[in-house]
N, C-alpha and C positions, 0 to 999 in steps of 0.2 A: 835196354831195360831202364837205364838212367833217364833216357828221353821220355819214356812212358811215365816214369815217376814224377818228372817235372811237370807233365801235363795234368797230373792229379793234384787236386787242392785238398788241404786238410778239412776235416768236417767242421761245419758251423751250424748253429741252431736253425739256420734257414732251410737246411736240407734234412730229409728223413733219416739218412744214415747216422747223423749225430744222435738222434733220439733212439735209434735202434741200438747203438753202442751204449748209450747212457742207461736205457731201460734194461738191457741185457745184463750189464754190470751191476745195476741196482738189484735185480732179481738174484744174481749170483751172490751178491753181498748179503742179502737177506738170508739165504740158505746157509752160507758159511758162518756168519756171526750168530745166528740163532742156534746153530749146532754147537758152536764154541761155548756160548753162555747159558744154554738151557740147564746146565748142571749147577750153576751158581746158586739159585734159590733152593735147589734140592739137596744141598750139602747137609743140612740138618737131618733130612730123611735118610741119607746114606750113613751118616754118623750113627743114627739110631738103629738102622737095619743091620749094620755090620759091627755094632758095638765098638766104635772107635771114637777118637777125639775129633774136635773141630779141625785141628791142624792136619790130622791123618786123612780125613775125608777131603780136605782141600787139595790133596794130590790128584784128584780127578780133574781139577782145573790146571794145576801147575805142570803135571806131566804132559798134558795136551799142549800147553803153551810152550814148554821147553822144546818139544818136538817141532812146534811151529817155527821156533828160532832156527833150528837146524834146516827145516824145510824152506824157510825164507832165503837162506844162503844158497842151498843146493838148487832149488827150483828157480830162484831169481837168476842164478848163473845159467841154468838150462834155458830159461826164457830168452836171455840175451844171445844164446848160441843157436837155438833151434826154433824159436818163435814163441810168442806169448799165447796164442790161441790154443795150441795143443796142450800146453801146461794147464791152462784154466779149465779146459774140458775134462781132462783126466782128474783134476782136483775135485770137481763137482761130483763126478760119479763115485769115486772112492769114498768121499765124505759121506754120501748118502748110504752106501752099502755098509760101511762100518757102524753107522748109527743104527741101522736095522739089526745088526748082529749083537750090539751091546746088551739088550735085555736078556739074552741067553747066557751071559757070562755068570757063573755060579758064585764067584768070590770077588772081593774087592780088588785083589791083586791082578786078576785077569781083566777086570774093568779098566784098571789103570794102564795095563799093557795095551789094550785095544784103543784107549784114548790117546796113548802115545803115537800109535800108528796113524790114527785119525788126524792127530795134530799136524803130523808131517805133511799130509795132503791138503789139510785146511789152508796151508800157506800158499797154495798155488794161485789163488785169486789175488790176495794182497801183494804177492811177489811180482806178479805180471801186469796187474791192472793199471798201475800208475805209469809204468813204462809204455804200455799200449796207448794210453791217453796222451802222453807226452809226444808221441810220434804221429798219431792219427788225427788229433784234434787241434784246431787252430789255437795258437798261443794266446790270442786275444780272448778266447772263450774257454781256455783251460780251467780257469778258476771256477766257472759255472759247472763244467762237467765234473771237476774234482769234488766240489762241495756237494753236488747231488749224490755222487758215489759215496762220499763219507757220511752223508745224512742217512743213506741206506745202511751203512755200518751201524749207526746208532739205532735205526729202526729194527734191524735184525737183532741187535743186542737186547733191545726192549722187548721185542716179540718173544725171543727165547726165554727171557726171565719171567715176563708177565704170564704168557700163555702156558709156559712150562710149569710154573708154580700153581696156576689155577687148575690146569688139567690134572696134575698130580693130586691136588686136594679133592677133586671131584671123583677121579678114577684111581690110577696108581702111576708110578714112575715108568713102568714098562709101556703102558698105553701112550704116555707122553712121548717117549723116544721113538716108538713106531710111527706116531703121527708126524713127528718132525722128519723122520727118515723118508716117509712117503712124499712130503713136501720137497725134500731135497732131490729125489728122483725126478719129480715133475719139473723142478727148476733146471736141472741138468739137461733134460730133453728140450725145453724151450730155449735154453741158451744155445744149444747146438744149432737149432734152426734159425735163430734170430741174429746171431752175432756176425757182423761183417768180417770178411777176410782182411788180413793185414795187407797194406799196400806199400808202406814205407820201411818195413823191417828188412834188414839185410843180414843174412847169415854171415857170421864172421869167418874169415879164412885164416885168422891168427892161430898160432899154437895154443894149447891149453894153458901153458905157463904164462905166455904173454897176455892172454885174456884175463887170467886171474890178477896179474899185475895192473891191468887196466881198471879192474874193479876196485882194488885196494888203494888206488890213488886218491879216492874220495876220503880216505882216512887221514890224508895229509893236509886237508883243507880245514882251517880253523872255523870257517863259516859252517861247513857241513858238520863238524864235530859239535858245534853249538846246537844244531838241529837234532842230531842224534841224542845229545844229552837231554834235550827237550822231551824226546820220546820216552826215554827211560824214567825220568823223574815224574812226568805227568802221569804215567801209567802206574807207578808205585802208589801214588796217592789215590788215584781214582779207583784202582782195583782193591786196595786195602779197604776203602770205604764200602764198596759194593759187595765184597766177599764177606765181611763181618757184620754188616748191617742186619742180615737175617738173624744171626745169633743174638745181636743186641736187642732187637725188637721182639724176639721170641721169648726173652727172659724178663725178669723184673726190671723196672716197674711197669713195662708195657704189656707183656704177655699176649702179643698178637698171634693170630693163627697164620698158617702158611699162605692161605688165600689172601689175607689182608696184607701180609708182607709182600706178596707178589705184586699187589697193586701199586706199591711204592715205585716200581720200575716204570710206571707211566711218566715219571720224571724225565725219562729218556725222550719224551716228546719234545722237550726243549732242546735236546741235542739233535733232533731231526730238523727242527725249524731254524735254529740259530745259524748253522753254517752257511746256508744259501744267502741269508741276510748279511752275514759277515763278509761273504764273497763280494757282495755289492759294495759294502763299505771299503773293502780293500782296494777297489778301483780308485777311490778318492784319497784314502789315507795310507795305503801301502800295506802289504801283507804282514810285515814285521810289527807295526804298531797294533794292528788288529789282533795278531797272535798274542801279544803280551797283555792286551785288554782281556782276552780269554783267560789267561793265567790268573789275573786279578779277580775275575768273577769266580773262578774255582776256589781260591783262597777264602773269599767271602762266604761261599757256600759251606765250606768245611767249618768255619766259625759258627754258623747257624746250627749245625748238627751237634755242636758241643753243649747246647742248651737242652736239658731233658724234657722237651715238650714235643709231642707227636706232630703238632701242626708246624712248629718251627723246623723240625727235622725234615719234613716234607718240602718246606721252602728251601732249606739248605741243599737238599738233594737236587732240586730243580736248578739252582744256581751252579751246582757242581757239574751237572750234565751240560748245561749251556756253555759254561766256561771251558770245560774240557774239550768238547767237540769243535768249538771255535778255534782254540789253540791248535788242536791236532790237524784240522783241515788246512789252516794257514801254513803250518810247518810242512805238511805233505806237499802243498803246492809249491813252497819255496824249494824243497828238495828236487822236485821234478823240473822246476824252472831253472835251477842253478846247474843241474847236471847237463853237460854237453856231450857226454858219451856214457856208455854202460848205464843207461837210465834205470833198467830193472835192478842192476847192482846197487845203485845209489838208493833207490827206493827200498831195496832189500835190507841194506844196512840200517836205514831209518827204522824200518819195521822190526828188525832184529832187536834194536835197542828198545823199541816200543813194547815188544812182547817179553823181553827180559824184565821190563817193569811189571808186566802182568804176573810173571812167575814169582817175582820177589813180593809183590803186593798180595798175592793169594796165599802163599805158604810161609815165606820167611817172616812176614809180619804176624804170623800166628803166635809167635813167642810173646810179642807185645800184647796180643789179645789175652792169652792165657794168664799173663802176669799182671797186666794193668787195665784190662778190659777196654772200654771205648776210648778213654783219654789216651791210652797207649797207642791205639790205632791212629788217632788223629795227630799224634805227635810227629808223624812222618811228613806232615805238611811243611815243616821247617825246611825240608829239602828244596822246596820250590824257590826259596830265597836265592839259591845258587843260579837259577835261571836269570834273575835280574843282574846278578854279579857278572854273568857271562855275556850279557847283552852287547857290550862294546866290541866283542870278538866277531860278531856278525856284521860284516861291512858291505857285502855285495848282494843286493836284492835283485 
């Protein structure tokens, strides 16, 4: 078996398997992240339908994200023990089915419970994808594969928000969820047929306790902890902005309709384009420098949104998306590159911190919105200063 594995070479852009892997993961990512974020522009709709506050309706996001945190740990561990491919396939099918069920839930509480279940299985793709790429793709071309995958994260998030808001404005929220569910089923079927089998994965023979210890060793690395901190703080700021921007633009002095608010999510196009370009720059300047350039762009974008002008807010949102996805893609590549074992576990810990940031940014920041409105939401940007203070702790690229 070892001799056969030595004869096999990691995938490179010169061969079709590289692109089968990349396209399949991009399609899976589109399904997962559009499902996760389709609810974000619809929160005012659910707040009105169920007669609840903005903070209460945001539980449709935070419950899903908290379940993702649990799923990232459990499914990341399962992917390291039993294989990445099976975890990703189950994830895609369960995600699609739960999305089709959601329009039949009669009350908000049941919607939140269903979203929690869905969130656990949404974690399958992000928990296993980076570990798969780290094993099967040439390290020289890992940055390209990773940035294309993360660009599709951005595209899925943009599609979920833009198309979700637009369809709901034209039809209703049930039609929107059924449409996304149908897309999810199609994506799952295409993934099953297109995705290459794992070649370098080795099922561990360690005991369960020893395997868990192998995963938790990543928490003793100062460099890894900096990257995990990056994930949580970036997402707190990014999610806070995008969760409460619909409420901000829906009220005075803007009074935008849901359809026009949904169009602001086209700013995500900058998050789709920027990471592959950043990946090229990282070859010359290094992943770490490009990562912190992304953080700087994010801060500049937030400052633009503090100005009560629709045009400048759109400029700011574009900078926010560009900076966030550049920083995120570089951090994810550093995690995958730095981990020498339990790669899915390392990626899982990064993503756990990442989605803890989503949960905090979507619901916990609601108190700042309720009491201080938009300036209160933007105040969380001060947390990003800690990233620059922690920069010296990251020593090994």
